[in-house]
Structures are given as structure tokens and as C-alpha cells.
C-alpha positions in Angstrom: 75.9 108.5 62.0 75.7 104.8 63.2 78.6 104.3 60.8 80.7 107.0 62.2 80.2 105.6 65.8 81.3 102.4 64.8 84.5 103.5 62.9 85.3 105.5 66.3 84.6 102.6 68.5 86.6 100.5 66.5 89.6 103.0 66.3 89.2 103.2 70.0 89.4 99.5 70.6 92.3 99.2 68.1 94.3 101.7 70.2 93.7 100.3 73.5 97.0 98.4 73.6 99.0 101.4 72.9 97.5 104.2 74.9 99.5 103.4 78.1 102.6 104.0 75.9 101.3 107.3 75.0 100.5 108.9 78.2 101.8 108.9 81.8 105.4 109.1 83.0 108.1 107.5 81.0 110.4 104.8 82.3 113.1 107.4 83.0 110.9 109.2 85.5 110.2 105.9 87.2 114.0 104.9 86.9 115.1 108.1 88.6 112.5 107.8 91.2 113.2 104.3 92.0 117.1 104.8 92.2 116.3 108.1 94.6 113.7 105.9 96.5 116.1 103.2 97.0 118.9 105.7 98.1 116.7 107.6 100.6 114.7 104.8 102.1 117.9 103.2 103.4 118.9 106.4 105.2 115.5 106.6 107.3 113.9 104.7 110.0 110.3 104.4 109.8 108.0 103.7 112.8 106.0 101.2 111.2 104.9 99.9 107.8 102.1 102.4 107.7 104.8 105.4 108.1 106.9 103.7 105.4 103.6 103.3 103.0 102.6 107.0 103.6 106.1 108.1 102.7 106.2 106.2 99.6 102.5 107.5 98.5 103.8 110.9 99.1 107.0 110.6 97.0 105.2 108.7 94.1 102.6 111.9 94.1 105.4 114.1 94.1 107.0 112.5 91.0 103.7 112.4 89.5 103.5 108.6 89.4 100.4 106.8 90.4 100.5 103.2 92.5 99.6 101.2 89.4 102.3 103.1 87.3 104.9 102.2 90.0 103.6 98.7 90.2 103.9 98.2 86.4 107.2 99.5 86.4 108.3 97.5 89.1 107.1 94.6 87.0 109.2 95.6 83.9 112.2 95.7 86.3 111.7 92.2 87.4 112.2 91.0 83.8 114.5 93.6 82.3 118.3 93.6 83.0 118.7 96.7 80.9 116.0 98.4 83.2 117.9 97.3 86.1 121.3 98.6 85.0 119.7 102.0 84.3 118.5 102.0 88.0 121.8 101.1 89.0 123.3 103.7 87.1 120.8 106.2 88.4 121.3 105.0 91.9 125.2 105.4 91.7 124.8 109.2 90.2 122.3 110.3 93.1 123.3 108.2 96.2 126.7 108.0 95.9 127.4 111.5 95.1 125.1 113.0 98.0 
């Protein structure tokens, strides 16, 4: 029994780096969310930053994204020109057509 636990624990530890890639929303979800958020946020006037933050929180929830997932996506967005181009394309398709 002890050996089986060690094997299971070792397997779980080995999988930790790849688990985020196996679950949660894809970058496609975050790309679409970001494009729509950029488009829609500029069409609104918010009473204060709290109102903006509440709207963002509600939209993230509706999209099935957590704050942590969105923050991680924004981090990848900073370093990936390809990802920025995807957001630009999605923005153009969503915002310039509506």
C-alpha cells in the first residue's frame, strides 16, 4: 500500500506543471473575452473604479473565467505578439461589425 501511495504522489507531482493546460478556459475563450471587453468598456461610462471592477467581475464570471485565469492570460498577452494579433482580429470582427 505504501508503494502505491508513493507512485501516486510521484505521478501527481510530475503532472503539476501540465495540469493548468489540461483544464480551465483556453486562450480562445480569453481572446474573445478580451476583444469584447475592450470594445464594450469604451462604450460605457462608469461612476467609479468600483463600478468598473464589478462589471469586469460579472463579465468574467459570465465567460467562465476567474480573475487568476484572466491575469495569467494578460501576462501571456504582454509577451506574445501572436496573441495580441489574435485579440486585434477578434476585436475587429466583434467591435467594428457591431
